[in-house]
N, C-alpha and C positions, 0 to 999 in steps of 0.2 A: 550413621544412617544417614542416608540420601533423602533430600527434601523431594517430595513431588513436584513434578512441574506440569504445566497445563498449557494447552493450544487455544487461542482463541483466533477463530479464524472468520474472516470479512470474505466471503466469496463474489467473485465477479462483481463487484460495484461498478455501478455504469458512470464514468464521467465524460466531460469533454473539455480536452485541452488544445492548446495549439501545438501542434508538434509535426515533424515533417522535415526532410532534407530540404526540400525546396521552399523559397519563399509562397509560391502557389499551394503547395501543401500546407503550411502552417498560418494561410491566409484565414481560413474557417477552422472552427474548432473540430475537433475530429472525436469520434467514440472510440473510448477505450473501456476495456475492463479491466479492474483491478482486483488482484487477490492478495489477502494479505494475512500472514500466518505469524502471532505473535506468541512466543514462548515465555511462560514467566511462572515463578511461584505463587500460585493462586491459593495454596492451602489456608492462609489466614482468611480468604473471602469467605470458604465454604460455610465454616461453623458460625461465623458472624453475620452472613447473609447481608454484608455490607458492602455497597458500590465503592467506596473509597479504598477500600482493601483489593481492589483488582483494576482490571485495564478497562476503562469506559469503552465499549466498542462504538457505540454511539456518537462518541466525542472524536474517534478516529475517523470514523466514517466521515462525520462533519467535515474535519480537517482535509480529508481527502477530496469532498466534492467541491471545495472551494481552492484547494491547493495550487490549481492553474490558473486562478485569476490574475492578470498583469504580467504573466510569464509565457514563456514559450520554449522550446525544445528542438533539437534538430533529431536526435536519438532517443529509442525507449531506454536503452541501455542507461543513459544519464538522467533520465528520469526516474527510473527504477532507484538509482544511487541516491537520488534527491530524496525520494519518499522514504528510504531506508534511514537515512540521516535524519530526518525530520520526526520520524516515529520513536528512534531510538533516544534522540534528544529529549523528546515532549513527552513521552509515555514509558519511558524506561523498562521496556521489555527486556529479558535476557537475551534473547534473539530474535531477530525479525525477517521473515521472506518476503520478498514482494513478487509479484508475477503481473507485468501488463501487457495487456492482449492488444494488437493494433489490427484494424482489418483493411489493409493497403493492397493487398495482392488478391484479385478476382477469382483466381483459382483456390485458392486456399479458405480454409475456414477463418484462420487468422494466423499472425506471425505475433510469436511472444517471447520475451526477455524474463527469467527468474533470476533473482539474486539475493543471497543470504547474509546478513551482518549479524555480529555479535556485539554486546556490549562489552 
């Protein structure tokens, strides 16, 4: 019998990172929205009602809020990859999907990159 898997979703977390192709674009923190979907076997957490048996989404959010400190990226593709690697390593979901939204084209609501990685 397959174990049920669950998704923990952090939707549109607002962060400020130094990102952009040009030096001028990276000079100031830019507003980004990050959505994270973590797939995990959370079956042990439900009956025990115990945070230690699940992924602490507050801890993940805290890491995302501070991930951009002392760092910068040229591409949101690279940022999405770095975020996925950190989450897989530090929080051990079975799978993580990251979406990074950037607001760099005035005529568009946003541009985005989505990436999925498996453990």
